C-alpha positions as CSV (number, residue, x, y, z in Angstrom):
1,X,61.4,-53.9,13.5
2,X,59.8,-57.5,12.6
3,X,56.1,-58.2,13.7
4,X,57.1,-59.9,16.8
5,X,58.8,-56.8,18.2
6,X,55.6,-54.4,17.1
7,X,53.3,-57.0,19.0
8,X,55.2,-56.5,22.3
9,X,55.9,-53.5,22.1
10,X,52.0,-52.7,21.0
11,X,51.4,-54.9,24.5
12,X,53.7,-52.3,26.6
13,X,51.1,-50.3,26.3
14,X,47.8,-52.9,27.2
15,X,48.8,-54.0,30.2
16,X,45.3,-55.5,30.6
17,X,46.1,-58.0,27.5
18,X,49.8,-58.0,28.4
19,X,48.1,-59.6,31.8
20,X,45.5,-61.7,30.4
21,X,48.6,-63.8,27.9
22,X,50.3,-64.8,31.2
23,X,47.7,-67.4,32.0
24,X,48.5,-68.6,28.2
25,X,52.1,-68.9,28.8
26,X,53.8,-71.7,27.0
27,X,50.8,-72.7,24.6
28,X,50.5,-73.1,21.4
29,X,48.1,-71.0,19.0
30,X,48.2,-72.1,15.6
31,X,46.2,-69.3,12.9
32,X,46.0,-71.1,9.4
33,X,44.7,-68.8,7.6
34,X,42.7,-69.8,4.1
35,X,42.4,-66.6,1.9
36,X,45.2,-65.5,2.3
37,X,46.9,-68.4,2.6
38,X,49.3,-67.9,5.5
39,X,49.9,-69.7,8.8
40,X,51.4,-68.6,11.8
41,X,52.2,-70.0,15.6
42,X,51.5,-68.1,18.7
43,X,53.5,-68.7,21.6
44,X,52.5,-66.6,24.4
45,X,55.6,-66.3,27.2
46,X,55.2,-63.9,30.2
47,X,53.4,-60.3,29.0
48,X,54.5,-60.9,25.3
49,X,54.8,-63.2,22.0
50,X,56.9,-65.7,20.0
51,X,56.1,-66.4,16.6
52,X,56.2,-69.3,14.5
53,X,56.3,-69.6,11.1
54,X,57.0,-73.4,11.1
55,X,54.3,-75.9,11.5
56,X,53.6,-76.7,15.2
57,X,52.4,-80.1,15.5
58,X,51.7,-79.8,19.1
59,X,49.5,-76.4,19.3
60,X,47.6,-76.2,21.9
61,X,44.6,-75.3,19.7
62,X,44.3,-73.9,15.6
63,X,42.1,-71.4,14.4
64,X,41.6,-71.8,10.5
65,X,39.2,-69.7,8.3
66,X,39.7,-66.5,5.8
67,X,41.4,-63.5,8.1
68,X,38.0,-61.8,6.9
69,X,36.3,-64.2,8.5
70,X,38.7,-64.0,11.8
71,X,38.7,-60.4,12.1
72,X,34.9,-60.1,11.8
73,X,34.1,-62.9,14.5
74,X,36.9,-61.2,16.9
75,X,34.9,-57.9,16.4
76,X,31.7,-59.3,17.1
77,X,33.1,-61.2,20.1
78,X,34.2,-58.0,21.5
79,X,31.2,-55.9,20.7
80,X,29.3,-58.1,23.1
81,X,32.0,-58.3,26.4
82,X,30.8,-57.0,29.2
83,X,33.5,-55.2,30.9
């Protein structure tokens, strides 16, 4: 099973997130990690995702930083969400 399949399977168990992805359908989200050096593009399609390892010049948004800083930022944002 590849990473994309794992993400899409997890979304089957999280219908709220899967539905939220439909609002981003067809947009390209570029993740550029400086440490470790990893780049990937995420393309929401329907209630799942496609992953692209090639540089997507036409990305709609690019998130850059270390994976640790991205995880900390995400955790901080989630902690301050209103339900």
